[in-house]
Phi, psi and omega in degrees: 000138169234141185245137183236117177268121184226165178236128180254122179270123184300309191296323188250343186076002176297132176258124180251110176297133181254309185201135169239133183224154168284147183089196185242124164245160190213161158057071179283131168255148178262128178295149174307327180281351180078000186262348179207168184238147178254130178222165173238159176193133178057035181080006180240165176249149184220147174255137179238109178287121182292338178282336179210074191299122171197165178278117178246111188294139173260125182292121179245014182049236183291346184277086179247013176232053179283138173262198192259025172260084186214162177194182183242133180299151181304329177277355175082008189266336186225159168249131173260127184225159174243133178217161179255002199293345178274353173081014184243015186098170183298135172226157186264136179225157175245139169224159177294157186293337178278351182110158177155184182290141181283139178250115181292131179234352176277141182283337181212168171246154354273144178223140184231119179294146174217336182190171178215142181296156185302329177280354176079008187278321195240129170267150168236142189204176176239153187200158172239139184223160180063031178084356180278153177256011176282127180266131180231163179270136179229157169233157179213131169252136181305136180085353182244165177286151179294159177235128178275123184256332172246160194232046173080018179294347185169181173286122174249150182199170169064033184293139176210141186281147167289162188294336175271355183073006185273339184230158172233126175266148174200174177244149182210145180252027184298336181254022174126308174218161190298125176228171182272130181235162172219149177213165171297156183297342177266005176097353180283165171060042176292128180207152180274134185291315188198175179223132170214184183275348180282159179265110189247133188230163162055069173281134181230106176289143176290148179299335179278350176087002191258341186227162170228129176250142175211167183257127179248120173271161174296154176308142176090352183291140181252122182074207177228069185288171177272170161058049171240162170288123180226172179228146164261120184251132170258149175203175176280174183298342176260009175085012179264167181055046183289140181205139182283122181274329181193152178228141177185187175274122186188211180129241175306123180099347182289302182215047187296335186224166184314131190223011184283148163297154186297334177266000177078014181279343186201159170231154175258149180204169176244137164236165188225152176235101181294154176290000000 
């Protein structure tokens, strides 16, 4: 397996190669300062400096079973990560952006981080509760009880805030197969943006508010597996004007988490070349 970290520029459509490595790295986030990307691989987190691209390990203390649900706080001070190291399923932790011991912030397992409101106050994530394997969207404000926004209508995943914090985009298969949905930040007004035959995951609105990016799997795909022919699709925030930005081998790990440049001019992603 070879992993290719790349950047797609919106204005020109140009693809800029950043890093090629043996093995699998996943899920790039763009730092708020715009100077580096965050990725994971083999249970660890890495920084990739865009001026001199290489994998630089970030110290995560006891969290050595990190998955690809991670991100950087809007103020650039912390990394939010999801890890299985306590042996109870994925839980969400916070570390300083420079690295350190993880501070658990999710109330229960399993929980998988996916986004943070632009003001940094509210986390959004997916979780299963009460012995159920149904995955729903939740939000959490420090010091308060978590809030469940979807109610088992189907497998929901990939929640990400709009740049004004008013809406949460997510994917859900409540109507048969995964499509892109949106709701108000309090969970009201849930609606599907559009319907097509593709299996659509991980919607990410651009910070400039002009674009929505998502991952399209072939019809009939179950879940979000790796190493399939996939496309990255751009559309407007209401799901119109859909167009394929790129097609390649990918899936799991390609754009699981927010991946836009801070100014919305480009996005980062992973593609793969199986051995």
